[in-house]
C-alpha positions in Angstrom: -56.5 -20.9 86.8 -57.0 -19.2 90.1 -54.4 -17.1 91.7 -53.9 -19.9 94.3 -53.0 -22.5 91.7 -49.6 -24.2 92.4 -47.0 -22.9 89.9 -45.2 -25.5 87.8 -42.8 -25.5 84.8 -42.6 -28.6 82.6 -39.4 -29.6 80.7 -39.7 -31.8 77.7 -37.7 -33.1 74.8 -40.2 -35.0 72.7 -43.9 -35.6 72.2 -45.0 -34.3 75.6 -47.6 -37.0 76.3 -47.1 -36.6 80.0 -47.5 -32.9 79.6 -50.8 -33.6 77.9 -51.9 -35.8 80.7 -51.4 -33.0 83.1 -53.2 -30.5 80.9 -56.1 -32.9 80.6 -56.1 -33.5 84.4 -56.2 -29.7 84.9 -59.2 -29.4 82.5 -61.1 -32.0 84.5 -60.5 -30.1 87.7 -58.3 -32.9 89.1 -54.9 -31.0 89.2 -54.7 -27.7 91.1 -51.7 -26.3 89.2 -50.8 -23.6 86.8 -48.3 -24.7 84.2 -46.5 -21.4 83.7 -44.3 -22.6 80.9 -43.1 -25.6 78.9 -39.5 -25.6 77.9 -37.7 -27.9 75.5 -34.1 -28.4 74.6 -35.3 -29.4 71.1 -37.1 -26.7 69.0 -38.8 -29.3 67.0 -40.4 -31.2 70.0 -44.0 -31.9 69.2 -44.8 -31.2 72.9 -44.3 -27.5 72.4 -47.3 -27.4 70.1 -49.4 -29.2 72.8 -48.4 -26.4 75.2 -49.3 -23.7 72.7 -52.7 -25.3 72.1 -53.4 -25.1 75.8 -52.3 -21.5 76.0 -49.1 -22.3 77.9 -45.9 -20.4 77.0 -43.8 -22.7 74.9 -40.0 -22.0 74.9 -37.2 -23.8 73.1 -33.6 -23.5 74.3 -31.6 -25.6 71.8 -28.8 -27.4 73.6 -26.9 -27.7 70.4 -26.3 -23.9 70.5 -24.2 -24.2 73.7 -20.6 -25.2 74.1 -21.1 -27.1 77.3 -23.6 -28.8 79.5 -22.9 -26.3 82.2 -23.7 -23.3 79.9 -26.9 -24.9 78.7 -28.1 -25.7 82.2 -27.3 -22.1 83.3 -29.4 -20.7 80.5 -32.2 -23.2 81.2 -32.2 -22.4 84.9 -32.4 -18.7 84.2 -35.4 -19.3 81.9 -37.2 -21.6 84.4 -36.7 -19.1 87.2 -38.4 -16.3 85.2 -41.6 -18.2 85.9 -41.0 -18.7 89.6 -42.2 -22.3 89.8 -42.7 -24.2 93.1 -42.1 -27.4 91.1 -40.1 -28.3 88.0 -41.5 -31.4 86.2 -39.3 -33.5 83.9 -41.6 -35.0 81.4 -39.5 -36.9 78.9 -36.6 -34.4 79.2 -33.7 -36.3 77.7 -30.8 -34.4 79.3 -28.5 -35.3 82.2 -28.6 -32.3 84.4 -25.6 -30.8 86.1 -25.2 -31.0 89.9 -25.6 -27.2 90.1 -29.0 -27.3 88.3 -30.2 -30.2 90.5 -29.1 -28.5 93.7 -30.8 -25.3 92.7 -34.2 -27.1 92.7 -33.6 -29.5 95.5 -36.9 -31.1 96.5 -38.6 -29.1 93.7 -37.6 -31.3 90.8 -39.3 -34.6 89.9 -39.0 -37.1 87.0 -40.8 -40.1 85.7 -38.7 -43.0 84.5 -40.0 -46.0 82.5 -38.8 -48.8 84.8 -39.3 -50.1 88.3 -36.4 -48.3 89.8 -33.8 -49.1 90.9 -33.9 -51.5 88.0 -32.9 -50.4 84.5 -31.7 -46.9 84.9 -30.9 -45.1 81.7 -32.2 -45.9 78.2 -33.9 -48.8 76.4 -35.6 -50.0 79.6 -38.5 -51.9 77.8 -36.2 -54.1 75.7 -33.9 -54.6 78.7 -36.9 -55.9 80.8 -37.9 -58.3 77.9 -34.3 -59.5 77.4 -34.0 -60.2 81.1 -37.2 -62.4 81.1 -38.9 -60.2 83.7 -42.4 -61.0 84.6 -43.3 -57.4 85.3 -42.1 -53.9 84.3 -43.4 -50.5 85.0 -42.7 -46.8 85.7 -41.5 -44.8 88.7 -42.0 -41.2 89.8 -39.1 -39.9 91.9 -37.5 -36.7 93.2 -34.3 -35.9 91.2 -30.8 -36.0 92.8 -27.4 -36.0 91.2 -27.5 -39.8 90.9 -28.8 -40.8 87.4 -32.4 -41.9 87.8 -31.8 -41.9 91.5 -33.5 -40.0 94.3 -36.4 -41.0 96.5 -39.1 -42.9 94.7 -42.7 -41.7 95.3 -45.0 -44.1 93.4 -44.7 -46.9 90.9 -47.1 -48.6 88.5 -46.5 -52.2 87.5 -47.5 -53.9 84.2 -47.0 -57.5 83.2 -44.5 -58.5 80.6 -46.4 -60.7 78.1 -44.8 -63.6 76.2 -45.3 -61.9 72.8 -44.3 -58.4 73.9 -42.2 -56.2 71.7 -40.5 -53.1 73.2 -43.1 -50.9 71.5 -46.1 -52.8 72.9 -44.6 -52.8 76.4 -43.7 -49.1 76.1 -47.4 -48.3 75.3 -48.7 -50.1 78.3 -46.2 -48.5 80.6 -46.9 -45.0 79.1 -50.6 -45.5 79.8 -49.7 -45.9 83.5 -47.4 -42.9 83.4 -50.3 -40.7 82.4 -52.1 -41.8 85.6 -49.4 -41.7 88.2 -47.5 -38.6 87.2 -50.5 -36.2 87.5 -51.3 -37.9 90.8 -47.8 -37.3 92.2 -47.9 -33.7 91.1 -51.3 -33.3 92.7 -50.0 -34.6 96.0 -47.2 -32.0 95.9 -49.5 -29.2 94.9 -51.8 -30.0 97.8 -48.9 -30.1 100.3 -49.5 -33.7 101.0 -46.2 -35.0 99.6 -43.1 -33.4 101.2 -39.4 -33.8 100.6 -36.5 -33.2 102.9 -33.3 -34.4 101.5 -33.7 -38.2 100.9 -36.7 -38.4 103.2 -40.2 -38.1 101.7 -43.5 -38.1 103.5 -47.1 -38.4 102.3 -49.8 -37.1 104.7 -47.1 -36.8 107.4 -46.0 -40.4 107.2 -42.6 -41.3 105.9 -42.5 -43.5 102.8 -40.3 -46.4 103.6 -41.0 -47.8 100.1 -42.7 -46.5 97.0 -46.4 -46.5 96.8 -47.7 -49.2 94.4 -50.3 -47.7 92.3 -53.6 -49.5 92.2 -52.9 -51.7 95.2 
């Protein structure tokens, strides 16, 4: 990467497929970032190996070794700050972050959630969409606030819910879209096109009154 590449730290808990999507977008010259580190709360997370293969520092901070959420988040924050990122990307990081952590990275912390927020915050979103008889489902990129799966939404991708869908089948179609819209949102931030001020976000100087619908 060049010295001007936008510095990012990625937090993961599992397979790291969205991390891989960003690594691949970098390799294609589509994402002007430097992933300075990948950090997981689970030492066995497969995504750490994805980072190592790409030459990215891969660090595990086992949350089970901490007596409280606050002490874990303090250690995590200290490790993240060692790499001086302009942006912290949650890519399947399965921890509820403390208000102190979120405040420290205000407007520098983003997440991708597998639903069309504000619907289906939390877990098991694919089965919940099927059970509700929804015609469509999807995924949302948003800036992180202290509200669970809250914060200003940047972009959403929609997929149909098919009559024969299982949660796994729906999950795969949603994940395919995640791998497209997450690198795109990160690129907008890295290029200075996407700006955040509190609960107000702008793209190319224009306030987003509603999320961008990917592909429309």
